[in-house]
N, C-alpha and C positions, 0 to 999 in steps of 0.2 A: 504494499499499499504506500502510495506516495506521501511524502510529508505535506502538511498544509500550513502555508504561511498567509497571514491576513494583513493587508495594508488598508488602513483607515485614513482617508484624506480629511484633515481637519484644520486646514490652514486658511480657509476663506475669511474675508473681512466681514461679510454680511452687512453691507452698507444699508440695505433696506430695513434692517432692524433698528437703525437710528440709535445705536447704543454704543457706549464705550466698552461694553462687555463683549469679549469674543463670542461669535455666534454659537459655537459649540458648547459654551458654558451656560447659555440660557436654559432654564429648567422646564422639563415636561414631567408632570406627576412627581414633583419634588426632587428630581434627579437631573443633572446636566444632560443635554442631548447626547454628548459623547459617551457618557456613562451607560446609557441604554445600548448604544451600538457595541461598546466593549463587552457588556454583559452577554449580548447575543453571540458575539464573536467567541467568547470564552466557552459557551455552551457547545460550540463545534469541536472543542478539544484540539486547537491548532498547536503546532510546534512553537510558533512565535506570532506575536501581534506587533505590528509596526504602526505607530501613529504619526502622521506627517502634520506638523503644526507650523504656523508661521505668523499670521496676524495676531498681535497682542503679545508677541515674544514669549517670554517664559511664563506668562500668566496661565496658560492652559496646563502645562505640566505641573506648575506650582499648585494649581487648584485641585489637581487630581493625582497627588503623589502615590496614592495607594493602588493605582491601576497596574496590573502585571503586563506592562507593554514596554516596547523599546521606542523612545521618543526620537523622531527624525525632524530636523529643522529644514524648512523650505524658506530660506531667508528672503527670496524674491518670489512673488506669486506670478508665475508665467504660464498658468494653466494646469489642468488636471494631469496631462501627460508629464509635464515638468515635475509635478508633485511626486508622481510615482517614480520618476527617475532618481529622486533623492533617496528612496528606500532600496533601490535595486542592488547597490553593492552589498547589502546585508542579506540578501535573499538567496537561498539555495536554488540554482538554476533547474534542478531536477524536481523541485517541489511544485505542487499546485498552488498558485497564487490567487487568493480571493481579494477583490478590491471592493471596499465599502466606503460609506460617506458618513462623516461625523454629524451631519445635519439631517440624516434620514434615520430617525430613531426606532421606527416600529416594524421594520422588516423581521419576519419570523424565521426561527431556526429551520423549520421544515422547508421553507422556500429556499433558503441558502444551501441547504443540503442538496436540493435538486439542481441548483446551479453548479455546485462542485461535482456532482455525479455526472454531469454532462461533459466533463473534461476527459480527454484522452490524448494520445500522441498525435491524433489527427482531428481533434475537435476542441472547441472551447465552449463555455457556457455563458450565455448573456441574458440578463433579466430584463424583460420588456413588459409593457402593459399598454392596453388600449384605453385611450381617454376620449370622452366626448369633446373636450376642448384641449387640444394639444399645444396650444400657444405657449411658446417659451422653451419647448423641449426639442431635443434632437430626434429626427425622424428615422425610422428603420426602413431603409430602401431595400426592396426585394425584387427578384426576377420573376418571370412568369411561372416558375416552378416553386414559388414561395421560399426560395432560398435567400438568405441575407446577403446582400452585396456590399452595403456600407451604411454608415450613420451620418446624416447630414444635420449640422446644427441649424437652429432656427434662422440665425443671421445669414447663413450661407445657402439656405434653401431657396429653390425657385418656386413659382406659384403652384406647380403641380405637386412638388414634394411637400409643400405646406398643407396639402389636403390629406396627407397620411395621418391616421389616427394612432397608429402603433408607435410608441415613443421608447427612447432609451432611458433606463433608470440610472445608468452609470455603473451598475453593479455587474461585475463579470468575473469569471474564473478561467485560468489558462496556466499552462506550464510556464515556469519561471524563465527558462532559456528562450522560449518563443517571445515572451513579453519583452525581455531585454533587447532582443534583436529588432523588434518592431519599434520600440521606443527610440532606439538609436537612429531610426530613419525618419522620425517626425520632423515636420517643418512648421513654419508659422504663417504660411500664405493663406490666411483666412480673415474674416471681418474683425476678429478680436485680436489678431496678432499674437496668438497663444499656441502652445503645444497641446493639442487635443488628445486625450487618451482615446477618444472615439475613433481617431484615424487608424488606430491599430486594427480595427475591424476590416477595413478595406485592405490593409496589408495582409491580414490573415487569409482573406479570400484569395488574394493574389498568390499566396503560398500554398493554396489548395487545402486550407484548413476549414473544416465545416463549422459554421456558427449555429449552435443549438440554442434556440430561444426557450426560456422558461418564464412562466407567468405567475404572479402572486395570487393569493386568494382574494384580495381586494385591493383597490388602488391606494388606500390609506397606508398600506405597508410600505410603499415606495415613495410616498410624498415627502419632499424635503421641506425644510423650514427656511424661508427667505425673508419673512417679515412677521410682525406680531400677529396678524390675522391668520396666517398659516399655523403659527404656533398654537393659537387658541383653538383652531379647527382640530388639530391633532390631539390636543389636550382633551377636548370634549369626546372625540372618538375613543380615545384610550379609557376615559372614565365610563363611557357607556359600556365598553367591553367589561370592565371591572364590575359594573352594576349587573349586567346579564349573568356573569359567572356567580355572583352572590345570590342572586334570586334563583338561579338554577339549583343552588345548594340549600334553598329553603329560607333564606333571609328575606324578611319583609322590609322593603324600602318604601317609605312614604311617597317619595318622588325620585325615581332613578336618575333624573336629570339634575338633581341637586345633591350630588355625592362626590366627594373627592378622596381617592385612595392614593396616597403618595408613598407607597412602600408595600408592606405585606399585611393584609387583614385576614385573620383566621377567625371563623365564626362557628359556634355550636348550633344546636337546634333552636328554632323559635326565637331567634334574635330579631329585634325590631329596631330599625334605624330611621329617625325622623330627618327632616330636611336640613341641608346645609351642614352636615357633619363632615369633618375632615379627620382623616386618619393618616399619620405619618410614621415612618419607621416601621417597626414590627409591633402590631397590636393583636392581642388575643382576646376574643369575647366568648365567655362561657355560654351555656344553654340559658335561654330565656332572659338574656340581658336586653334591656331597653336603653337606647341612646336618645336623648332629647335633642331638640333642634339647636343648631348653632354651636355645637360642641366640637372642640379640637382635642384630639387624643394622640399623643406621640410616645411611642415605645412604652406601652403599658399592657398589663394583664388584668382583666376584670372577671371576677368569679361569677358563677352561675346565679341567676335570679337577682342580680344587682340592678337597681334602677338609677340611671344617670339622667337627671332632670336637665332642662335647657341651659345653654350658655355657660358650660363648664370648660375648664382647660386642664388637661392632665399632661404631665411630662415625666417619663422615667418613673412610673408609679406602679404599685401592685395593690389591687383592691380585692378583698375576699368575697365570699358568697353572701347574697341576700343583704347587701349593703344598700344604703340610700344616700345619694350624693346630689347636692345642688338644691335649687338653681344657683347659678353664679358662684360656683365653688372653683378653687384652684388648688391642684395638687402639684407641687413642685418636685424636682428630682429627689430620689431616695425616700420617697414616702411609701409606707406600707400600712395598709388598713386591713384589719382582720375581718372575719365574718360579722354581719349584722351591725356594722358601724354606721352611724348617721353623721353626715357632714352637710351642713346647711348653707343658707345663702350668705355670700360674702365672707366665706371662711377660707383662709389660706393655710395649707399645711406644707412644711418644707423639712426634708431630711429628718422625718420623725416616724415612729411606729405608734399606732393606735390599736389597742387590743380589743377583743371581742365585746360587742355590744355597747361600746362607749359612744357618747354623743357630743358633738360640737356643732351646735345648730345655727348660731347667729354671730356674724360680725366679729370673728376672732382670728388671731394669728397664733399658730403653734409651730415653732421652729426648733430644730435640734433637741427633740424631746422624746421621751418614752412615756406613753400614756397607758395605764393599766386597763384591766377589764372593768366594765360597768361604770365608767367615769362619766360624769356630767359636767361639761364645761359651759358656763353661762355666757350670755351675750357680752361682747366687748372685752373679752379676756385676751391678754397677750402674754407670750413669753418673751421676756427682754433678754435675748440670747447673744447680743453683740455689743461689745464695749467700744467699738470703733477700730479695734485691732484684732481682737480674738473672739471666737465663738465658744459658748458654754452651754452645757446641758441642763435640761429640766426633767426631773423624774417625778411622775404623778402616780401614786400607788392605786391599787384596785379599789373600786367602789368609792372613790373620793368625789366630793361635790365642790366645784369651784364657782363661787358666786359671780354675778355679773360685774363687769368693770374692774376685774382683778388684774394686777400686773405681778407676774412671777419673775423676779429678777435672778437670772441664772448666774452661777450654778446654785441650784436649790432643789430640795426634795420635799414633796408633799406626801406625808405618810398615808399608809393604807387606811381607807375609811375616814379620812380627815374631811372636815368642812372648812372652807375658807369664806368668810363673810364678804358680801358684795362691797366693792369699792376698795378692797385692800391692796396694799403694795407689800408683797411678801419678799423679804430679802434674806430670811434664815429658814432652815429646815423646820417643817411643822410636824408635830407628834401624830401618831396614829389615833384615829378615832375621836379626835378632839376638835373643837371649834377654835379657829384662829382668826383674829381680827387685827387689822393694822390700818387704822384710820386716823387722820388728824381730828383733834377735838373740834366739834362744831360750835360755832358761836354766832350770835347776831349782834350787830352794832346799832344800838338805839340812837335814833335821830340822824342817822347818816343820810345824806342826800346825794343823788347821782349828779355829776357835773352837767351843766347845760351850755350850749353854744351861745356866745354873745351875739 
């Protein structure tokens, strides 16, 4: 079996994006366009992946240092053929070379496998598609026997060629040695004054190499992103595909058009998701979880039977079974909520654990804390965990009751079964099972008059 080497062209400026960000770094479903292409490339198990970058300089490799690729600089952008030429010295001439594009994010693995399978010592694979409106694309010119003769770019096509509906996607696969030979013969006698990779097709035909065309399952697979409208179109297409897959698995979506999955979403049985929910990273929803409208969940696991009410934000959090969260709750990183916990409106939890059955229902902040079982934390309670330089822990024992408007100044421990009177500022550990108060003495000033404006 021949080696497989993949070249991804990602050097384009993307002028129509009207952005300082290199085009391939614009995001679709929460991931850069180039990231989608590399993920698909990896799924083909190639021997090497070469990414040709140029516009934006080092910004592209610096933004994606984790990618298992070889970066190839195209210092001057002189066309697609010139871009591939930059990678040729690193490519095994006996390998099959698959050329992909960093701004064509949704091509499927099975489609690319078919393109690679079309390659032999006497043939190459070319991905084409028929479009109702082929404006702007290179046309596939064929003879009367339906054999490919050449690809003619829009700017160089005559009126008859512009009527052709079958267009070039730019994706092709061929033996490395052949590709190197044809690239060496490219010229720039065209409307753009560039070295076209597409000219290799005519060179292949001249050498008696058969051009085997492969077609994708749908045109969205091969659509590139050249402006923000095209990016939005592919984003919606991608999200519709995610919605269909979720519904096929039994998930109830209140409106499939108002869902955004920007990562991996795994759902149990009888999950219900309301409108405008956003899922980022890896999110796991257990059986019978309900997600309220306008909720954003990033890298979280939510146990079965839990109800998330509208307008909540979770990040790097774990929630147990049969919990009730929201509305307007925020769970920050390293939050762990046990089963049957209640977190209410305008409550923020950060880097804390809350044990079984505890309730924090109103207008509170709990940070760097361990909250025991059966605790009730009243409205307006905060843990004062930061002194401006260091973070300190608050420990709240099982079955404690924290009155409204309390400040727990860390480091501090509230004993098991303790009660803290409303409005207290607690700076020292409190005993188990006792009532602790820490209030300033109340007084009224007789005869005092509020100042008035002159």
